[in-house]
Backbone and ligand atoms as CSV (ligand in chain L), in Angstrom:
chain,resi,resn,atom,element,x,y,z
A,1,MET,N,N,9.779,-48.158,-8.079
A,1,MET,CA,C,10.569,-47.491,-7.021
A,1,MET,C,C,10.789,-46.025,-7.406
A,2,PRO,N,N,10.243,-45.092,-6.636
A,2,PRO,CA,C,10.420,-43.676,-6.983
A,2,PRO,C,C,11.882,-43.221,-6.838
A,3,THR,N,N,12.291,-42.307,-7.705
A,3,THR,CA,C,13.642,-41.754,-7.647
A,3,THR,C,C,13.549,-40.241,-7.481
A,4,ILE,N,N,14.359,-39.692,-6.591
A,4,ILE,CA,C,14.442,-38.247,-6.388
A,4,ILE,C,C,15.638,-37.783,-7.206
A,5,LYS,N,N,15.435,-36.933,-8.209
A,5,LYS,CA,C,16.503,-36.661,-9.170
A,5,LYS,C,C,17.288,-35.384,-8.931
A,6,ARG,N,N,16.615,-34.264,-8.830
A,6,ARG,CA,C,17.337,-32.985,-8.773
A,6,ARG,C,C,16.369,-31.866,-8.422
A,7,ILE,N,N,16.903,-30.704,-8.095
A,7,ILE,CA,C,16.047,-29.525,-7.947
A,7,ILE,C,C,15.747,-29.017,-9.345
A,8,ASP,N,N,14.483,-29.015,-9.721
A,8,ASP,CA,C,14.100,-28.544,-11.049
A,8,ASP,C,C,14.022,-27.017,-11.080
A,9,HIS,N,N,13.321,-26.449,-10.114
A,9,HIS,CA,C,13.274,-24.989,-10.038
A,9,HIS,C,C,12.955,-24.507,-8.634
A,10,VAL,N,N,13.298,-23.243,-8.410
A,10,VAL,CA,C,12.929,-22.531,-7.193
A,10,VAL,C,C,11.998,-21.418,-7.650
A,11,ALA,N,N,10.814,-21.353,-7.068
A,11,ALA,CA,C,9.813,-20.381,-7.526
A,11,ALA,C,C,9.662,-19.239,-6.533
A,12,LEU,N,N,9.633,-18.044,-7.091
A,12,LEU,CA,C,9.404,-16.844,-6.291
A,12,LEU,C,C,8.080,-16.244,-6.722
A,13,VAL,N,N,7.290,-15.789,-5.770
A,13,VAL,CA,C,6.064,-15.082,-6.115
A,13,VAL,C,C,6.387,-13.587,-6.134
A,14,VAL,N,N,5.913,-12.914,-7.188
A,14,VAL,CA,C,6.210,-11.485,-7.351
A,14,VAL,C,C,4.922,-10.724,-7.637
A,15,ASP,N,N,4.910,-9.458,-7.291
A,15,ASP,CA,C,3.714,-8.658,-7.567
A,15,ASP,C,C,3.830,-7.945,-8.910
A,16,ASP,N,N,5.049,-7.923,-9.500
A,16,ASP,CA,C,5.265,-7.220,-10.761
A,16,ASP,C,C,6.359,-7.952,-11.531
A,17,LEU,N,N,5.955,-8.752,-12.495
A,17,LEU,CA,C,6.905,-9.606,-13.216
A,17,LEU,C,C,7.989,-8.793,-13.918
A,18,GLU,N,N,7.601,-7.698,-14.571
A,18,GLU,CA,C,8.597,-6.877,-15.285
A,18,GLU,C,C,9.605,-6.275,-14.324
A,19,ALA,N,N,9.133,-5.849,-13.163
A,19,ALA,CA,C,10.043,-5.287,-12.163
A,19,ALA,C,C,10.988,-6.369,-11.644
A,20,ALA,N,N,10.476,-7.576,-11.458
A,20,ALA,CA,C,11.328,-8.676,-10.990
A,20,ALA,C,C,12.359,-9.035,-12.058
A,21,LEU,N,N,11.944,-8.986,-13.338
A,21,LEU,CA,C,12.883,-9.290,-14.433
A,21,LEU,C,C,13.980,-8.233,-14.526
A,22,ALA,N,N,13.703,-7.023,-14.076
A,22,ALA,CA,C,14.735,-5.984,-14.084
A,22,ALA,C,C,15.912,-6.413,-13.206
A,23,PHE,N,N,15.637,-7.197,-12.155
A,23,PHE,CA,C,16.749,-7.759,-11.378
A,23,PHE,C,C,17.268,-9.055,-11.995
A,24,TRP,N,N,16.403,-10.063,-12.097
A,24,TRP,CA,C,16.852,-11.422,-12.437
A,24,TRP,C,C,17.432,-11.522,-13.849
A,25,ARG,N,N,16.823,-10.792,-14.806
A,25,ARG,CA,C,17.294,-10.850,-16.185
A,25,ARG,C,C,18.301,-9.737,-16.468
A,26,ASP,N,N,17.905,-8.496,-16.194
A,26,ASP,CA,C,18.715,-7.370,-16.654
A,26,ASP,C,C,19.942,-7.129,-15.769
A,27,ALA,N,N,19.752,-7.133,-14.447
A,27,ALA,CA,C,20.886,-6.835,-13.565
A,27,ALA,C,C,21.746,-8.080,-13.349
A,28,LEU,N,N,21.124,-9.211,-12.985
A,28,LEU,CA,C,21.899,-10.424,-12.696
A,28,LEU,C,C,22.390,-11.083,-13.982
A,29,GLY,N,N,21.592,-11.001,-15.050
A,29,GLY,CA,C,22.060,-11.500,-16.347
A,29,GLY,C,C,21.547,-12.870,-16.733
A,30,LEU,N,N,20.525,-13.385,-16.044
A,30,LEU,CA,C,19.944,-14.666,-16.475
A,30,LEU,C,C,19.090,-14.434,-17.721
A,31,ARG,N,N,18.904,-15.533,-18.481
A,31,ARG,CA,C,18.121,-15.489,-19.712
A,31,ARG,C,C,16.734,-16.050,-19.416
A,32,VAL,N,N,15.706,-15.463,-20.037
A,32,VAL,CA,C,14.347,-16.002,-19.891
A,32,VAL,C,C,14.150,-17.063,-20.962
A,33,SER,N,N,13.879,-18.321,-20.558
A,33,SER,CA,C,13.680,-19.388,-21.545
A,33,SER,C,C,12.237,-19.433,-22.018
A,34,GLN,N,N,11.305,-19.132,-21.140
A,34,GLN,CA,C,9.906,-19.082,-21.559
A,34,GLN,C,C,9.074,-18.298,-20.558
A,35,THR,N,N,8.026,-17.696,-21.108
A,35,THR,CA,C,7.027,-17.009,-20.290
A,35,THR,C,C,5.696,-17.624,-20.673
A,36,GLU,N,N,4.916,-17.998,-19.700
A,36,GLU,CA,C,3.621,-18.596,-20.053
A,36,GLU,C,C,2.521,-18.182,-19.097
A,37,GLU,N,N,1.313,-18.085,-19.672
A,37,GLU,CA,C,0.109,-17.872,-18.880
A,37,GLU,C,C,-0.329,-19.230,-18.370
A,38,GLU,N,N,-0.707,-19.287,-17.104
A,38,GLU,CA,C,-1.283,-20.526,-16.585
A,38,GLU,C,C,-2.698,-20.221,-16.141
A,39,PRO,N,N,-3.646,-20.352,-17.103
A,39,PRO,CA,C,-5.034,-19.938,-16.809
A,39,PRO,C,C,-5.622,-20.671,-15.597
A,40,SER,N,N,-5.276,-21.956,-15.435
A,40,SER,CA,C,-5.860,-22.710,-14.317
A,40,SER,C,C,-5.373,-22.166,-12.977
A,41,GLU,N,N,-4.152,-21.624,-12.962
A,41,GLU,CA,C,-3.608,-21.083,-11.710
A,41,GLU,C,C,-3.811,-19.565,-11.623
A,42,LYS,N,N,-4.320,-18.945,-12.721
A,42,LYS,CA,C,-4.491,-17.485,-12.789
A,42,LYS,C,C,-3.175,-16.755,-12.510
A,43,THR,N,N,-2.126,-17.220,-13.188
A,43,THR,CA,C,-0.805,-16.616,-13.011
A,43,THR,C,C,-0.096,-16.495,-14.360
A,44,THR,N,N,0.916,-15.631,-14.398
A,44,THR,CA,C,1.897,-15.631,-15.480
A,44,THR,C,C,3.220,-16.045,-14.861
A,45,VAL,N,N,3.942,-16.941,-15.542
A,45,VAL,CA,C,5.224,-17.387,-15.005
A,45,VAL,C,C,6.313,-17.162,-16.039
A,46,ALA,N,N,7.520,-16.875,-15.542
A,46,ALA,CA,C,8.709,-16.777,-16.391
A,46,ALA,C,C,9.742,-17.740,-15.826
A,47,PHE,N,N,10.392,-18.502,-16.733
A,47,PHE,CA,C,11.441,-19.433,-16.315
A,47,PHE,C,C,12.799,-18.902,-16.760
A,48,LEU,N,N,13.758,-18.906,-15.848
A,48,LEU,CA,C,15.115,-18.441,-16.134
A,48,LEU,C,C,16.102,-19.550,-15.762
A,49,PRO,N,N,16.664,-20.264,-16.759
A,49,PRO,CA,C,17.591,-21.351,-16.467
A,49,PRO,C,C,18.797,-20.868,-15.663
A,50,LEU,N,N,19.215,-21.721,-14.714
A,50,LEU,CA,C,20.366,-21.411,-13.853
A,50,LEU,C,C,21.055,-22.747,-13.577
A,51,GLY,N,N,22.107,-23.050,-14.347
A,51,GLY,CA,C,22.758,-24.358,-14.222
A,51,GLY,C,C,21.786,-25.455,-14.613
A,52,GLU,N,N,21.680,-26.475,-13.765
A,52,GLU,CA,C,20.781,-27.591,-14.059
A,52,GLU,C,C,19.366,-27.326,-13.553
A,53,SER,N,N,19.153,-26.140,-13.001
A,53,SER,CA,C,17.848,-25.806,-12.436
A,53,SER,C,C,17.350,-24.507,-13.071
A,54,GLU,N,N,16.239,-24.023,-12.566
A,54,GLU,CA,C,15.696,-22.774,-13.083
A,54,GLU,C,C,15.130,-21.960,-11.929
A,55,ILE,N,N,15.069,-20.663,-12.151
A,55,ILE,CA,C,14.306,-19.776,-11.272
A,55,ILE,C,C,12.961,-19.573,-11.974
A,56,GLU,N,N,11.872,-19.724,-11.237
A,56,GLU,CA,C,10.533,-19.494,-11.781
A,56,GLU,C,C,9.959,-18.270,-11.065
A,57,LEU,N,N,9.564,-17.278,-11.842
A,57,LEU,CA,C,8.914,-16.099,-11.265
A,57,LEU,C,C,7.422,-16.223,-11.534
A,58,VAL,N,N,6.616,-16.109,-10.508
A,58,VAL,CA,C,5.167,-16.300,-10.626
A,58,VAL,C,C,4.455,-15.024,-10.217
A,59,GLN,N,N,3.658,-14.487,-11.139
A,59,GLN,CA,C,2.857,-13.312,-10.807
A,59,GLN,C,C,1.378,-13.674,-10.868
A,60,PRO,N,N,0.672,-13.598,-9.734
A,60,PRO,CA,C,-0.776,-13.867,-9.760
A,60,PRO,C,C,-1.547,-12.715,-10.398
A,61,HIS,N,N,-2.672,-13.057,-11.065
A,61,HIS,CA,C,-3.492,-12.031,-11.725
A,61,HIS,C,C,-4.706,-11.611,-10.923
A,62,THR,N,N,-5.227,-12.530,-10.142
A,62,THR,CA,C,-6.450,-12.230,-9.401
A,62,THR,C,C,-6.152,-12.394,-7.916
A,63,ALA,N,N,-7.035,-11.881,-7.093
A,63,ALA,CA,C,-6.778,-11.896,-5.651
A,63,ALA,C,C,-7.134,-13.231,-5.005
A,64,ASP,N,N,-7.824,-14.127,-5.762
A,64,ASP,CA,C,-8.397,-15.306,-5.105
A,64,ASP,C,C,-7.569,-16.584,-5.255
A,65,SER,N,N,-6.450,-16.533,-6.012
A,65,SER,CA,C,-5.677,-17.765,-6.180
A,65,SER,C,C,-4.797,-18.009,-4.956
A,66,GLY,N,N,-4.294,-19.228,-4.852
A,66,GLY,CA,C,-3.401,-19.578,-3.743
A,66,GLY,C,C,-2.163,-18.693,-3.717
A,67,THR,N,N,-1.572,-18.459,-4.893
A,67,THR,CA,C,-0.355,-17.640,-4.919
A,67,THR,C,C,-0.664,-16.186,-4.553
A,68,ALA,N,N,-1.847,-15.692,-4.966
A,68,ALA,CA,C,-2.218,-14.312,-4.627
A,68,ALA,C,C,-2.387,-14.155,-3.120
A,69,LYS,N,N,-2.992,-15.158,-2.496
A,69,LYS,CA,C,-3.173,-15.100,-1.041
A,69,LYS,C,C,-1.820,-15.162,-0.330
A,70,PHE,N,N,-0.944,-16.009,-0.863
A,70,PHE,CA,C,0.412,-16.129,-0.322
A,70,PHE,C,C,1.116,-14.766,-0.396
A,71,LEU,N,N,1.004,-14.120,-1.560
A,71,LEU,CA,C,1.641,-12.814,-1.782
A,71,LEU,C,C,1.059,-11.755,-0.835
A,72,ALA,N,N,-0.265,-11.769,-0.675
A,72,ALA,CA,C,-0.913,-10.774,0.188
A,72,ALA,C,C,-0.470,-10.958,1.640
A,73,LYS,N,N,-0.290,-12.216,2.042
A,73,LYS,CA,C,0.021,-12.506,3.440
A,73,LYS,C,C,1.497,-12.295,3.748
A,74,ARG,N,N,2.380,-12.735,2.827
A,74,ARG,CA,C,3.811,-12.773,3.155
A,74,ARG,C,C,4.667,-11.841,2.318
A,75,GLY,N,N,4.064,-11.217,1.283
A,75,GLY,CA,C,4.852,-10.345,0.417
A,75,GLY,C,C,5.635,-11.159,-0.595
A,76,PRO,N,N,6.328,-10.477,-1.524
A,76,PRO,CA,C,7.093,-11.186,-2.544
A,76,PRO,C,C,8.213,-12.000,-1.896
A,77,GLY,N,N,8.569,-13.106,-2.549
A,77,GLY,CA,C,9.671,-13.910,-2.012
A,77,GLY,C,C,9.536,-15.352,-2.428
A,78,MET,N,N,10.276,-16.224,-1.729
A,78,MET,CA,C,10.289,-17.624,-2.107
A,78,MET,C,C,8.909,-18.247,-1.911
A,79,HIS,N,N,8.451,-18.959,-2.934
A,79,HIS,CA,C,7.126,-19.571,-2.882
A,79,HIS,C,C,7.202,-21.087,-2.784
A,80,HIS,N,N,7.966,-21.731,-3.667
A,80,HIS,CA,C,8.116,-23.176,-3.546
A,80,HIS,C,C,9.409,-23.676,-4.158
A,81,LEU,N,N,9.765,-24.882,-3.740
A,81,LEU,CA,C,10.941,-25.577,-4.238
A,81,LEU,C,C,10.412,-26.777,-5.015
A,82,CYS,N,N,10.903,-26.964,-6.242
A,82,CYS,CA,C,10.396,-28.058,-7.070
A,82,CYS,C,C,11.469,-29.118,-7.267
A,83,ILE,N,N,11.111,-30.350,-6.963
A,83,ILE,CA,C,12.028,-31.481,-7.067
A,83,ILE,C,C,11.549,-32.399,-8.185
A,84,GLU,N,N,12.450,-32.701,-9.113
A,84,GLU,CA,C,12.089,-33.640,-10.181
A,84,GLU,C,C,12.235,-35.067,-9.671
A,85,VAL,N,N,11.240,-35.883,-9.979
A,85,VAL,CA,C,11.240,-37.271,-9.521
A,85,VAL,C,C,10.857,-38.194,-10.680
A,86,GLU,N,N,11.101,-39.472,-10.457
A,86,GLU,CA,C,10.556,-40.488,-11.355
A,86,GLU,C,C,9.582,-41.332,-10.557
A,87,ASP,N,N,8.508,-41.743,-11.191
A,87,ASP,CA,C,7.438,-42.514,-10.564
A,87,ASP,C,C,6.736,-41.712,-9.468
A,88,LEU,N,N,6.168,-40.594,-9.901
A,88,LEU,CA,C,5.487,-39.668,-8.983
A,88,LEU,C,C,4.352,-40.359,-8.218
A,89,GLU,N,N,3.594,-41.209,-8.917
A,89,GLU,CA,C,2.463,-41.867,-8.238
A,89,GLU,C,C,2.927,-42.734,-7.059
A,90,ALA,N,N,3.990,-43.482,-7.292
A,90,ALA,CA,C,4.514,-44.343,-6.215
A,90,ALA,C,C,5.046,-43.495,-5.067
A,91,LEU,N,N,5.662,-42.365,-5.413
A,91,LEU,CA,C,6.183,-41.488,-4.361
A,91,LEU,C,C,5.043,-40.906,-3.533
A,92,LEU,N,N,3.962,-40.468,-4.210
A,92,LEU,CA,C,2.820,-39.904,-3.475
A,92,LEU,C,C,2.209,-40.957,-2.547
A,93,ALA,N,N,2.155,-42.191,-3.022
A,93,ALA,CA,C,1.620,-43.275,-2.183
A,93,ALA,C,C,2.507,-43.477,-0.958
A,94,ARG,N,N,3.821,-43.458,-1.178
A,94,ARG,CA,C,4.749,-43.640,-0.049
A,94,ARG,C,C,4.605,-42.497,0.955
A,95,LEU,N,N,4.515,-41.261,0.449
A,95,LEU,CA,C,4.382,-40.107,1.350
A,95,LEU,C,C,3.102,-40.209,2.165
A,96,GLN,N,N,2.029,-40.640,1.504
A,96,GLN,CA,C,0.762,-40.784,2.236
A,96,GLN,C,C,0.862,-41.849,3.326
A,97,ARG,N,N,1.549,-42.941,3.017
A,97,ARG,CA,C,1.744,-43.983,4.041
A,97,ARG,C,C,2.536,-43.449,5.226
A,98,GLN,N,N,3.415,-42.476,4.948
A,98,GLN,CA,C,4.249,-41.891,6.010
A,98,GLN,C,C,3.511,-40.773,6.755
A,99,GLY,N,N,2.276,-40.510,6.375
A,99,GLY,CA,C,1.502,-39.482,7.072
A,99,GLY,C,C,1.802,-38.067,6.613
A,100,VAL,N,N,2.453,-37.916,5.465
A,100,VAL,CA,C,2.767,-36.594,4.924
A,100,VAL,C,C,1.505,-35.986,4.316
A,101,ARG,N,N,1.281,-34.701,4.612
A,101,ARG,CA,C,0.078,-34.018,4.116
A,101,ARG,C,C,0.308,-33.517,2.688
A,102,LEU,N,N,-0.497,-34.002,1.763
A,102,LEU,CA,C,-0.369,-33.625,0.359
A,102,LEU,C,C,-1.454,-32.620,-0.007
A,103,ILE,N,N,-1.100,-31.658,-0.856
A,103,ILE,CA,C,-2.111,-30.748,-1.402
A,103,ILE,C,C,-2.796,-31.436,-2.585
A,104,ASN,N,N,-2.018,-32.142,-3.416
A,104,ASN,CA,C,-2.570,-32.925,-4.532
A,104,ASN,C,C,-2.309,-34.399,-4.253
A,105,GLU,N,N,-3.352,-35.152,-4.017
A,105,GLU,CA,C,-3.160,-36.575,-3.726
A,105,GLU,C,C,-2.928,-37.383,-4.994
A,106,THR,N,N,-3.369,-36.811,-6.130
A,106,THR,CA,C,-3.054,-37.428,-7.422
A,106,THR,C,C,-2.401,-36.358,-8.292
A,107,PRO,N,N,-1.511,-36.761,-9.211
A,107,PRO,CA,C,-0.790,-35.784,-10.027
A,107,PRO,C,C,-1.736,-34.989,-10.946
A,108,VAL,N,N,-1.364,-33.728,-11.173
A,108,VAL,CA,C,-2.056,-32.861,-12.118
A,108,VAL,C,C,-1.169,-32.787,-13.360
A,109,THR,N,N,-1.781,-32.830,-14.563
A,109,THR,CA,C,-0.984,-32.796,-15.794
A,109,THR,C,C,-1.067,-31.424,-16.442
A,110,LYS,N,N,0.096,-30.838,-16.729
A,110,LYS,CA,C,0.149,-29.554,-17.443
A,110,LYS,C,C,-0.018,-29.800,-18.939
A,111,PRO,N,N,-0.339,-28.720,-19.696
A,111,PRO,CA,C,-0.475,-28.873,-21.157
A,111,PRO,C,C,0.785,-29.452,-21.817
A,112,ASN,N,N,1.968,-29.180,-21.257
A,112,ASN,CA,C,3.207,-29.698,-21.862
A,112,ASN,C,C,3.531,-31.127,-21.431
A,113,GLY,N,N,2.623,-31.760,-20.700
A,113,GLY,CA,C,2.819,-33.167,-20.346
A,113,GLY,C,C,3.498,-33.392,-19.007
A,114,VAL,N,N,4.058,-32.335,-18.408
A,114,VAL,CA,C,4.660,-32.483,-17.081
A,114,VAL,C,C,3.558,-32.766,-16.063
A,115,ARG,N,N,3.803,-33.736,-15.188
A,115,ARG,CA,C,2.842,-34.021,-14.117
A,115,ARG,C,C,3.410,-33.500,-12.808
A,116,TYR,N,N,2.545,-32.919,-11.961
A,116,TYR,CA,C,3.043,-32.341,-10.716
A,116,TYR,C,C,2.066,-32.567,-9.577
A,117,ALA,N,N,2.601,-32.457,-8.369
A,117,ALA,CA,C,1.779,-32.498,-7.169
A,117,ALA,C,C,2.512,-31.694,-6.099
A,118,PHE,N,N,1.749,-31.053,-5.226
A,118,PHE,CA,C,2.344,-30.248,-4.155
A,118,PHE,C,C,2.215,-30.948,-2.805
A,119,ILE,N,N,3.252,-30.782,-1.986
A,119,ILE,CA,C,3.250,-31.267,-0.603
A,119,ILE,C,C,3.025,-30.065,0.308
A,120,HIS,N,N,2.177,-30.232,1.299
A,120,HIS,CA,C,1.837,-29.117,2.196
A,120,HIS,C,C,3.044,-28.713,3.054
A,121,PRO,N,N,3.285,-27.397,3.194
A,121,PRO,CA,C,4.448,-26.945,3.983
A,121,PRO,C,C,4.393,-27.362,5.458
A,122,LYS,N,N,3.218,-27.697,5.947
A,122,LYS,CA,C,3.126,-28.166,7.340
A,122,LYS,C,C,3.911,-29.456,7.537
A,123,SER,N,N,4.059,-30.230,6.445
A,123,SER,CA,C,4.777,-31.506,6.548
A,123,SER,C,C,6.247,-31.403,6.154
A,124,THR,N,N,6.698,-30.216,5.724
A,124,THR,CA,C,8.058,-30.116,5.171
A,124,THR,C,C,8.916,-29.081,5.900
A,125,TYR,N,N,8.500,-28.709,7.082
A,125,TYR,CA,C,9.219,-27.687,7.845
A,125,TYR,C,C,9.193,-26.331,7.168
A,126,GLY,N,N,8.037,-26.011,6.600
A,126,GLY,CA,C,7.798,-24.625,6.221
A,126,GLY,C,C,7.956,-24.262,4.760
A,127,VAL,N,N,8.358,-25.227,3.919
A,127,VAL,CA,C,8.531,-24.891,2.493
A,127,VAL,C,C,7.532,-25.685,1.658
A,128,LEU,N,N,6.779,-24.967,0.827
A,128,LEU,CA,C,5.905,-25.641,-0.126
A,128,LEU,C,C,6.783,-26.401,-1.127
A,129,ILE,N,N,6.520,-27.682,-1.305
A,129,ILE,CA,C,7.322,-28.501,-2.220
A,129,ILE,C,C,6.452,-28.947,-3.381
A,130,GLU,N,N,6.963,-28.723,-4.591
A,130,GLU,CA,C,6.317,-29.228,-5.797
A,130,GLU,C,C,7.137,-30.419,-6.288
A,131,LEU,N,N,6.447,-31.467,-6.675
A,131,LEU,CA,C,7.117,-32.631,-7.270
A,131,LEU,C,C,6.765,-32.646,-8.745
A,132,TYR,N,N,7.772,-32.880,-9.596
A,132,TYR,CA,C,7.618,-32.837,-11.043
A,132,TYR,C,C,7.976,-34.181,-11.614
A,133,GLU,N,N,7.181,-34.655,-12.551
A,133,GLU,CA,C,7.612,-35.811,-13.345
A,133,GLU,C,C,7.491,-35.420,-14.803
A,134,LYS,N,N,8.620,-35.423,-15.527
A,134,LYS,CA,C,8.626,-35.004,-16.923
A,134,LYS,C,C,8.252,-36.166,-17.823
A,135,PRO,N,N,7.646,-35.876,-18.989
A,135,PRO,CA,C,7.315,-36.956,-19.917
A,135,PRO,C,C,8.592,-37.645,-20.401
A,136,GLN,N,N,8.489,-38.939,-20.688
A,136,GLN,CA,C,9.682,-39.701,-21.129
A,136,GLN,C,C,10.166,-39.190,-22.467
L,1,CO,CO,CO,6.758,-24.575,-9.887
């Protein structure tokens, strides 16, 4: 039985990570917990913890990635909302039975063991949703 747990992070796409950090870190005062290159996504991301959730800043490196196209079309701003769940596979199966359009029909595993899948914004009233399942 899948469980919907909490908002893990809210991701913003930015064209200049250092400039974005001048607001989120320096002016607002959040701390950066980690910065990582995501070669498969051709992005650099920074995570800034905020209560039980985090703000994720995503900067695309090349013009051809999904996030780069999003940035070119809509400008910097909110990119996706990430919800932590348990039993991601069962949840994806349930969503598919309900006719929900998935971007990833099977979970993708990150190097740190987190598994994720995206739901298409056409099925969620306009917001790209990422589902996260953390390793036990
Ligand atoms: Co994310």
